[in-house]
N, C-alpha and C positions, 0 to 999 in steps of 0.2 A: 538382527535383532536390530534398527533404526527407532532410537529412542529420540523423540520430537519434541517432549516436556515431561514433566512427572509425571508416574503413571500413563502416559500415552503415546505405545510405540507399533510400529510395523514389522510386521513377519518379512523376511526379505522373498519367502516361497509363494507370499500374495503378488507380488509387483510381476507387472510382464514386461520383457524388455521388448522392442523392434528395431533390429535396424535394416538401415535404408541408407539410398546414397546421400549424400550432404550436398548439399547448393552452394554459388559463390567459385572463384579462384579457386585454382589447383592442380588447373594442368591435366594431361589424361593419367594421375593418380588419381582424380576423383571422379573418372567414368569407370575406374575399375574395383573399389575399395567403397564400402558399404559401413562408413564412419560415424554417421547419426543415428542415435538413439532414441527414440522414443519410450518412455515410460509408463503405464499405467498400473495405474493404483485406486480400487473401488474402494470410496470412502465407509463403506459397511465391513470392509474387512483390517479396516485400522481400529487396533482393541486401548481401550481405553474411553475412546470416547461415546458422548452422552449424547442422547436425539438433540437436546439444544446446543450443543457443539457441534454437531453433524450439517444442524439446519444455520448455524453459522459460516462455516467453512462453503457451505453451498451458495449462499449469500455472499462470501467477500471473494469467493475463487472462481466466477461466475464464466468469465473468460477460458477459466482451464477446464473447464467442467463439458464430455459430453457424457449428457445423460446420468448416468451415477457411479464414474469414473473420472478419476485427475488426469490428463494427461500432461505432461512434461515434456517438453521437448533440449537439446541441445548437440550443440554442433561444433561447438569452439574450440576441440583439438580435435587434431589429426587420425589420433588411437580410439577403438570404439572402447575400450576399457574405459578410459580418461571422463572419454565422452557417457557412458556408463557413472559414474561415479560423481560427476555434474552434476547430471540427470538428479539422482540422488539428495544428492546437495542444496538442489534446485527447489525439489519437492519438499525435502525437511521446511529450510528456511520461508517458503509459502505459507503452508502449514502451523508452523511456529507463529507467523504474522496475521494471521488470520486466525488465530486464537489468542491472542493477545489481549484482554479487556482495555477497553476505554479507561481512562481516566474522567471522575465525573468532574464537571466545571463548575465550580464556584461564583454565584454573582458577585462581585466585588463594588463597594461606595467608592461614589469620588469622593475625596479628602475634602472638608471642608475651607481651608485654605487655601485650595483648587479654584475652589466654586467665587470663593471670595476674588482670588486676583482675575477670573474671567469677569466679575461683575465691577470690579473695580476699573476695567481697562476697556468694558463697556461703559463705562459713567465718563470716562477722560475722551472716549471717540464723539459721544453724544455731546460734552463741548465743545468740541473742536466740531461739529457740525451745526448746534447751534449757534455759535458766533461768526458762522458763515453768511445768516440770515440777510437781506436789506432789512433795516428799518427806514421808515416813513416816519420824518416828521410831522404832525400833523399841527401842534402848538400854533403857527403862522395864520 
C-alpha cells in the first residue's frame, strides 16, 4: 500500500511497471541492461478518491496522462530497483501536489497612510512642475 494522503492510497498490485533501455551516456552497459522504469497507474484504481478529486488530477496532471492512466518514468539510477522506487516516489509527490487545495486569496485594502503619502508626493511633484512655467508680464 502506498499512502498518498489521509484515506487515499494505491494498492501496489494495481501498478504496472515496464522496464526499457535507458537513454543517455553509459557506455556498453546501457546497451544491454533495461534500467529505465515506466510506471503506469490507472486513476480509477486509486482508492479513496472522489469524483471531484479524480477530475482535479486529470486537470492538473495532463502532461502525465495517457487516456485514463498516469505514466511516470524514472531513469535516474543505474539499477532497475532504484528507478522503480524513484518512480513510485515521483507518483506519490505528483498526486499529493495535485490534490493540495489552494488557499483562498483575500483582497487587502491599501492603508490610509500609504494613500496620503502618495497624494503628498503627487502634490509636491505638481508644485515643482508649476514652478517651471514661464510667466509673461502683461502689465507693461
